[in-house]
C-alpha positions, 0 to 999 in steps of 0.5 A: 121805096121811090115812086114810079116817076122817080124810077122812070126818071132814073132810067130815062136819065141813065139811058139818054147818054147811053148808060152814062148819066143819071140824076137820082140813085133810087134802088127801085127793086130789092133783088139782084142776081145771085152768084152763079146766075147765068144767061144762055142764048144757044142760037147766038152762041151766047153763054155768060154769067150775070152780075149786078151792074150797080149805079156808081158816082163817076166824076159828077155823074151817076153811071151804071158801072160797066168797065170797058173790059167787062166780059160778063152780062150785067143786070142793070140796077133799078130794073126788075129781077126774076119773080118781081114783075116788070122789065128785067134789063141786061146789058153787055159789050158787043165789042171790047176796046181792042176790037175783040168780041164782047159777050153780046157780039153775036146778039145781032144773030138773034131772031124772033122765036129764039129761046133765052134761058136764065138759070139761078139757084137751080131754077130755069127761066125761059124767055122767047124773043118777040122783038129785035130792033135797033134804036137811037142811043138815047131811046129810053122806052126800051127799059121803062116798060111796065110789062114782064119782059127781058130786055137785052141791050148792047151797042149797035150801028156805027161807032162815032168817034166824035162822041166816043160811043155808038149812036145806036143800041141793039135791043132784044125783047123777050117774054116768058 
């Protein structure tokens, strides 16, 4: 098990380039979603399966493996999972490459007080939205929180063709 400093380094490096770059591959948490685990946010009409989003080697970089056409919500490897304590981070596309809505397209409609439900192996975990914010694409503190939180992340703001990415991230933070 890696120490907290290496865990923070991993998350910091991955988020700085908007889910693209990291420099160390530690798995800080042993748990991951079971097959059939799902998330629902009724207020935003979001219902999706959750799958593990692993860190892989791509070219000379380590990345969270979210393909351009991924239609599910991903649990970001090295973040906490249900029952572990810590920040559970989930990511998904807001817009697909063809311009159609991604799994988190309506995340912009989530408001403080809304309920988020994660269901796994017949157990239901309810989280209440406490914050909704737009942060720079390189803001890393959103994932490295020490508290028991659920953090949802998707692209937000305007798409910047010069870098081939969105310049901001929409973040929803909820607590059990």
